[in-house]
C-alpha positions in Angstrom: 55.1 144.8 57.6 55.1 148.3 58.7 53.4 150.9 56.8 55.4 153.7 54.9 54.6 157.3 55.5 55.8 160.5 53.8 59.0 160.5 55.8 60.3 157.1 54.6 61.1 158.5 50.9 62.7 161.3 52.3 65.2 159.7 54.3 65.9 157.0 51.5 66.6 159.6 48.8 68.9 161.8 51.2 70.9 158.7 52.2 71.2 157.4 48.8 72.0 160.5 47.3 74.9 161.3 50.0 76.1 157.5 49.5 76.2 158.2 45.8 78.1 161.4 46.4 80.6 159.8 48.2 81.2 157.0 45.9 81.8 159.5 43.2 84.3 161.5 45.2 86.1 158.1 45.8 85.9 157.4 42.3 87.6 160.6 41.0 90.4 159.9 43.2 91.1 156.6 42.0 91.1 157.8 38.7 93.3 160.6 39.3 95.7 158.2 41.1 95.4 156.0 38.0 96.3 158.8 35.5 99.2 159.8 37.9 100.5 156.4 38.1 100.3 156.3 34.1 102.5 159.2 33.7 104.9 158.1 36.1 104.9 154.5 34.3 105.4 156.3 30.8 108.5 158.0 32.2 110.2 155.1 33.7 108.3 151.9 33.6 108.3 149.6 36.6 106.5 146.1 37.7 105.4 148.0 41.2 103.7 150.9 39.2 101.8 148.1 37.0 101.0 146.3 40.0 99.6 149.5 41.6 97.5 150.4 38.6 95.9 147.0 38.3 94.9 147.1 42.0 93.6 150.4 41.2 91.5 149.2 38.4 89.9 146.7 40.9 88.8 149.3 43.0 87.3 151.4 40.5 85.2 148.4 39.1 84.3 147.8 42.8 83.4 151.5 43.5 81.4 151.8 39.9 79.5 148.4 41.1 78.4 149.9 44.5 77.4 153.2 42.4 75.0 150.9 40.5 73.9 149.0 43.3 73.3 152.1 45.1 71.0 153.5 42.4 69.1 150.4 41.9 68.5 150.1 45.4 66.3 153.0 44.8 63.9 150.9 42.8 63.5 147.7 44.6 62.8 149.6 48.1 
């Protein structure tokens, strides 16, 4: 097994923080879309809007899971 030196944690922390930042931005974008679609649905109910909201909720769930896995990767390295 290759020996860890002081550079390895530096790369891991910076890479994981950048990944988490990207996932957080994506999460916030999806959340804003859901809010917009909800407002649109309240004005004019539509099956298409409901399907879009459900799709975005699944994406939010996947993004949240990716964030949790990214954080937990720090502990299992």
